[in-house]
TIZA-340909 format. One record per residue (C-alpha): x, y, z; residue number from 1. Coordinates in Angstrom, 2 decimals, always signed. Layout:
N
+---------+---------+---------+-----+
:       u :       v :       w :   i :
+---------+---------+---------+-----+
:       X :       Y :       Z : NUM :
...
+---------+---------+---------+-----+
# end
This chain:
101
+---------+---------+---------+-----+
:       u :       v :       w :   i :
+---------+---------+---------+-----+
:  -23.30 :  -66.12 :  +45.17 :   1 :
:  -21.33 :  -65.49 :  +48.35 :   2 :
:  -22.92 :  -64.02 :  +51.42 :   3 :
:  -20.95 :  -60.74 :  +51.07 :   4 :
:  -21.90 :  -60.36 :  +47.42 :   5 :
:  -25.54 :  -61.01 :  +48.29 :   6 :
:  -25.48 :  -58.28 :  +50.99 :   7 :
:  -23.85 :  -55.84 :  +48.58 :   8 :
:  -26.48 :  -56.62 :  +45.94 :   9 :
:  -29.31 :  -56.07 :  +48.45 :  10 :
:  -27.73 :  -52.82 :  +49.62 :  11 :
:  -27.38 :  -51.61 :  +46.01 :  12 :
:  -31.00 :  -52.49 :  +45.25 :  13 :
:  -32.25 :  -50.65 :  +48.33 :  14 :
:  -30.16 :  -47.59 :  +47.44 :  15 :
:  -31.52 :  -47.62 :  +43.90 :  16 :
:  -35.06 :  -47.98 :  +45.18 :  17 :
:  -34.67 :  -45.03 :  +47.55 :  18 :
:  -33.17 :  -42.88 :  +44.79 :  19 :
:  -36.19 :  -43.55 :  +42.55 :  20 :
:  -38.84 :  -43.16 :  +45.25 :  21 :
:  -41.12 :  -40.13 :  +45.57 :  22 :
:  -39.39 :  -39.32 :  +48.86 :  23 :
:  -36.16 :  -38.64 :  +46.98 :  24 :
:  -38.00 :  -36.30 :  +44.61 :  25 :
:  -39.56 :  -34.47 :  +47.54 :  26 :
:  -36.17 :  -34.17 :  +49.22 :  27 :
:  -34.59 :  -32.72 :  +46.06 :  28 :
:  -37.47 :  -30.26 :  +45.66 :  29 :
:  -37.27 :  -29.14 :  +49.28 :  30 :
:  -33.52 :  -28.65 :  +48.98 :  31 :
:  -34.00 :  -26.59 :  +45.82 :  32 :
:  -36.67 :  -24.40 :  +47.44 :  33 :
:  -34.58 :  -23.88 :  +50.57 :  34 :
:  -31.51 :  -23.15 :  +48.48 :  35 :
:  -33.41 :  -20.47 :  +46.56 :  36 :
:  -34.78 :  -18.99 :  +49.79 :  37 :
:  -31.34 :  -18.90 :  +51.37 :  38 :
:  -29.92 :  -17.23 :  +48.28 :  39 :
:  -32.57 :  -14.52 :  +48.48 :  40 :
:  -31.73 :  -14.02 :  +52.17 :  41 :
:  -28.10 :  -13.43 :  +51.15 :  42 :
:  -26.82 :  -16.17 :  +53.47 :  43 :
:  -23.46 :  -17.84 :  +53.02 :  44 :
:  -22.55 :  -21.48 :  +53.15 :  45 :
:  -20.57 :  -22.91 :  +56.04 :  46 :
:  -17.61 :  -23.37 :  +53.71 :  47 :
:  -17.66 :  -19.70 :  +52.69 :  48 :
:  -17.97 :  -18.68 :  +56.34 :  49 :
:  -15.02 :  -20.86 :  +57.35 :  50 :
:  -12.90 :  -19.42 :  +54.53 :  51 :
:  -13.67 :  -15.86 :  +55.61 :  52 :
:  -12.99 :  -16.72 :  +59.27 :  53 :
:   -9.58 :  -18.13 :  +58.29 :  54 :
:   -8.77 :  -15.01 :  +56.25 :  55 :
:   -9.75 :  -12.83 :  +59.19 :  56 :
:   -7.55 :  -14.83 :  +61.56 :  57 :
:   -4.59 :  -14.48 :  +59.20 :  58 :
:   -5.24 :  -10.75 :  +58.82 :  59 :
:   -5.35 :  -10.29 :  +62.59 :  60 :
:   -2.09 :  -12.18 :  +63.00 :  61 :
:   -0.44 :  -10.06 :  +60.30 :  62 :
:   -1.79 :   -6.89 :  +61.92 :  63 :
:   -0.25 :   -7.89 :  +65.26 :  64 :
:   +3.12 :   -8.43 :  +63.57 :  65 :
:   +2.91 :   -5.06 :  +61.83 :  66 :
:   +1.90 :   -3.32 :  +65.08 :  67 :
:   +4.94 :   -4.84 :  +66.83 :  68 :
:   +7.19 :   -3.69 :  +63.99 :  69 :
:   +5.70 :   -0.20 :  +64.19 :  70 :
:   +6.29 :   -0.01 :  +67.95 :  71 :
:   +9.90 :   -1.10 :  +67.47 :  72 :
:  +10.44 :   +1.53 :  +64.77 :  73 :
:   +8.81 :   +4.24 :  +66.91 :  74 :
:  +11.10 :   +3.34 :  +69.81 :  75 :
:  +14.09 :   +3.42 :  +67.49 :  76 :
:  +13.11 :   +6.85 :  +66.12 :  77 :
:  +12.46 :   +8.19 :  +69.62 :  78 :
:  +15.84 :   +6.85 :  +70.71 :  79 :
:  +17.59 :   +8.58 :  +67.81 :  80 :
:  +15.89 :  +11.92 :  +68.45 :  81 :
:  +17.21 :  +12.06 :  +72.06 :  82 :
:  +20.92 :  +12.98 :  +72.07 :  83 :
:  +23.03 :  +10.53 :  +74.07 :  84 :
:  +26.20 :  +11.49 :  +75.97 :  85 :
:  +29.31 :   +9.35 :  +75.77 :  86 :
:  +28.50 :   +7.81 :  +79.18 :  87 :
:  +25.32 :   +6.35 :  +77.72 :  88 :
:  +22.93 :   +8.68 :  +79.55 :  89 :
:  +20.65 :  +11.15 :  +77.88 :  90 :
:  +21.86 :  +14.74 :  +77.56 :  91 :
:  +19.53 :  +17.13 :  +79.42 :  92 :
:  +17.56 :  +19.41 :  +77.18 :  93 :
:  +17.77 :  +22.41 :  +79.55 :  94 :
:  +21.07 :  +24.01 :  +80.56 :  95 :
:  +22.47 :  +23.06 :  +83.97 :  96 :
:  +22.21 :  +25.56 :  +86.80 :  97 :
:  +25.49 :  +27.44 :  +87.48 :  98 :
:  +26.02 :  +25.57 :  +90.75 :  99 :
:  +26.09 :  +22.22 :  +88.91 : 100 :
:  +27.80 :  +23.30 :  +85.75 : 101 :
+---------+---------+---------+-----+
# end
């Protein structure tokens, strides 16, 4: 038996021993009890939290894009509602005084 194979065999035996020990049973039981308690507390896992955080980030980014599009459309509508003279300046909404007209 080579030295590497011997170390692997020892490592496997130790792992098997730990899996069958009472400590492993206690660990499994504690995890089960804590899992039940956390479920009753309505907590989420880190994975679920990270997924929701990513969805929120994407939603915020999309909202910013939509807000920019809305501003552009509002400016376009406001620009269309103001009559423009041929010189490119806005036509006054009130009539000119007789001295200027």
